[in-house]
N, C-alpha and C positions, 0 to 999 in steps of 0.2 A: 625787296629792299632796293633802294636806289642810293647811289653814291654821288658825291660832288667834291670837287677840289675847292679849297678856300685858301687864299693867300692873305694873311694879315700884312698889309702893305707898310712901307717904311714910315708913313705918317702915323699909323697905329702903334708901331714899335717905338718911335721916337717920342710920342706924346704919352706913352705908357697907359694906353687904353685897351690893350689886348685882353686883359682879364675881363673887362666889361663886355667886350664883344663875345668872347668865348662863353661867358655866363649866359648871355642871351641865346646862344646856340643850344646850350644845355637845357635852359628853361623851356625851349621849344621842343625838347624831347629828342634832339639829334644825338647820335652816338658818335663819339670821336674814335675812329679806328686807326688813325695815323696822325702823327704830329711831330714836326721837327723844325728847328731854326736853321735856315740856310742863307748863304750869300748867292745871289743870282748872277751868273756869269753872262757876259755879252752873248755867247753862243746860245745859252738856254733862253735868254730873253728874246733873241731873234727868232728862235723856234716858236716860243710861246706867243709872241706877238707878230707872227708871220703875216697875218692879215692887215697889219698897219706898218710893217717894217719899211715900206717904200714911201710912207707919208713924210712930209717935211717936219712934222712935230715928233717923229719917232725918237730922234736923239735925246729929246727931253724926257720921254718915257723911260728910255734905257738908263739915263743918268739918275732919275728919281728912283726907279725900281732897284738899282744897285747901290743906292746911297747908304743903306743900312741892311743888315740881314732882315729877312722876312720870316714869318711863321707860316709854314705850309701845313695844311691839315686835310685829311680826308674824313668827311662826315657821312653818316648813313642814316636814312629814315625812309619811310614810305613817302613818295612824292617830294623828296627833299629839294630837288632843283627848283621847282615852281615856288615852294614855300620859302626857300632861301632868297630867291629873287624878290619876292614880296617883302621879306624882312629887311633886305638891304635898301630897297628903293632904287630909283633910276640912277644912272651913272653920275649925273651932275647933281651934286649935293644941294645946289640952289633950287633945283626942281623936284627933289625927292619929297615924297609925302611926309607930313608930320608923323612922328612916331617911328619912322624907319631908322635904321642904323646910320645911313649916310646923312639923313636930315639932322639927326641929333649929334653925331660925332664927326662928320666930315668937315672939310675946310670950306668956309663960305666966301673966302676972298676971291674976288673976280680974277679969272685967269688960272685959278688953282682948283676950282670946285669940281672939275671933271676928272682930274688926275689924283688929287689928294682926297680920295673918297673911302679910305680906311680898308676896304676889302675887295678882293677879286673873288668871284665865284663862277663856276661853270654855268653856261647859259643854255645847255641842252644835254640830253643823255649822251649824244655822240661826243660832244666837247668834253664832258666829264670823264668819259672813258679814256680819251686821248690824254687829257691833262693829268689824270691820276697816274697813268703810266709814265708820263713825262717827269713827274716829280717824285714818284715812289716806286720801289720794287715790291713785289707781292710780300716778301718776307718782312717788310716794314709795316704791314697792315695787320691788325689784330681783331679777332672776333671774340666777344665775351658776353 
């Protein structure tokens, strides 16, 4: 079994589409083993986005990601990371393939389509392991 971290981003929370997104994950056969609503602090965001924290657009990312609470989830399934990436589509909603979550539910407004893309998901097994540890302690994860 493979795990991935998913964050339902502020645009998903504020537009009340979290249930639609979660339903798609469940329909794909993914098991939710951890789920909580949290407010992302500047410290946590700087750690999570360390790879872009020095970029000129980072303050906009931090402002957006801390604008509302997010729903953090750990999902589990065989090959979930690749399957999840396929389900989500590419980061830019305007370029995401038809039928993907980002193409169907993401913001298509120019200038917003890359950030307001509904969901963050881990992009590799190594990233997933680090991200799950960043957002969850083992006692918050459940096997059933």
